[in-house]
C-alpha positions, 0 to 999 in steps of 0.5 A: 256863650249862649244860643239864640234863634235867628231866621235863616241867613240865606236871603232867598230861602223862598226860592220864588215860592209863595209863603204858604208853599215855602220850602219847609212845608211838608204837611199835606192837607187831606189825603184821599185814596186813589180811585182805583184802590177805592173801587177794588176795596169796595168790591172786595168788602161787598163780596165778603159781606161782613156784618158790623164791619165799621165796628170791627174796624174801630175795635181793631184800631183801638187795640193796635193803638193801645199796644205796647212793646213786648216785655223781655224775659229778664224784665218779666223775671225781675217783675215776678221776683218783686211781686213775690217779695211783696206777696210774702211781705203782705202775708207776714204782716197779716200773719197768713200762712202761704205755701209755694203754690199759693204764692205762685198763684198770687204772683201770676194773678198780679202779673196778669193785672200789671203786665201787658199781654202782647200778641204777635204818606206823609213821610214820603212827601218829606223826601219828595219835597226836600230831595227833588232829584231823588228818583227811586228805581227799587222799593222794599216794603217790609210788613207790607200788609195791603200794599198801601206803601206801593200805592203811596210810593207810586203816587209820588214817583210813578213809573220811575219805580221799576221793582217793588218788593212787598214782604208780608209773612201772611199769605192771605194778606199778600193775596188780598193786596194783589187783588187790590192791585188787579181791581179785585180780579176785574183787570188782566193787568195790575194798576201798578206793575213790577210789584212782587210779593214775598213772605221773607226778606231777600237773603242776599246781603248784596241786594239793596233798594233805593227806598226801604219802608217799614210802616207799623211793622217793628212793633209787630215783632216779638222781642227787642232782639228780633226788632233790632236784628230786623232793623239792621237787615233793613238798613243793609238793604237800604241804598238811599232812604230808610223810612220807619213809621209807627203809631204816634204813641209813647211806645211807637215813638220810643221804638223809633228812637231805639232804631235811631240810636241803634243805627247812628251809634252802631257800626254794622260789621256785616254791612256791604255798604259802609256809608253811615246813617244820618237823620233826614227827618223829622229831627233837625239834629242827631242828639238825644230826643228832648221829648224823652228827657223830661220828667213826663215823656211826651211822644214826638208825633204828627197828624194827617187828615184823610178821607177813609174808604166810603162805608156805612158809619164811617166819618167823612174825614178822619185824622191819623196820629203817627211818628216817623223816622227817615234815615239817609245813606248820604246828604241830599244835594241842595237840601236847604232845610236840613238845619231848619227847626221842626214844628212839633205842635200846632201853630197858634197864630195871634194878632201880629205874632205867631206861637211856634213850638219847635225842635231846633238843630241844637237838640232842644225844644223851643217856644218861639214867638215869631213877629215881623219886627224880630224875625222879618216879614218872610219868616213871619208870613211863613210861620203863619202859613205853616202847620204842625210837622212843617219846618221853619226857616229858623236856625240856631246861632251862637252869639256873644251876649245872652238874650235880654229878659224881654227876648 
């Protein structure tokens, strides 16, 4: 038996929508910050009078983008032992006498050169588009920073959110986030109400939130053990969706796949809610990530264009590359796209055909050449209108005969 790719068998998968807005389109065009947030941020920046702010922002962004996961103690000891053997072997070859102190200095020098020194909305639109009945009343944002997840969530679900808890260990960061909500102190009432700032996660295991987010936060934790313990705590506090976002690097993607495997394969004995985790997005399957299976590991990531805060030296439009993972407690009703292929690279439209690189429900990567004749008019036009990160109405089916060489 072999597998082949076919269009979604359901006849009316468009549900009356035009092809450019088919149900698999989850990518957003160019995002712009809410006017209230822009106004408050500019007021704070002007009052701070920071020299070379744009340069500092670029420097910090490059640092955050290049970070790696912290090296655990066992790996560090193994690396040190290996380097010590190399140093001693080298000394023996050149007949150089070395005392223990000299060897130790050599090993430390090599470790510093080879070991990374770690220092301690578009994903939401996926839920909004594929689960329109979801109307969260509570939100938990872990590692909330400036509170951007509150602004993004409010733009999606508005006043249905009655309680939003921002957990950020930095007190000054919480103060700054609160100033942004209050228009830098100009407003008596915040733009978004029912937002509460905390420095620690809620203690009670029975307290759950409809939506739990952790954006660029797991990579901030100091060890794998702390990362997994925090992840399990966040999942216990999730009643519907857990959204995880990291930089679109190898490190960021691997952190998310580590989280995915942990929650899918481990039964949490401490959990009050016994409902198991299922992958909602971006993966159309729950098998091993095919991008981690090759000789050359390539991160599964996506891009989002946005207009940054207007500032001297800033570009009119910028692009963020990110990886994300959404886990669900239950299968949303009417989610037609759960078995659709995910576009994992830019779409390449050509005359009378479209090149699409997808991750399919069979857990494999596919290079599809979509044509009107082979896949039908609707699927072909949807493919031409789709973008990197969208879903296509294409699923995997079993067939008795293997595909021909031409196929």
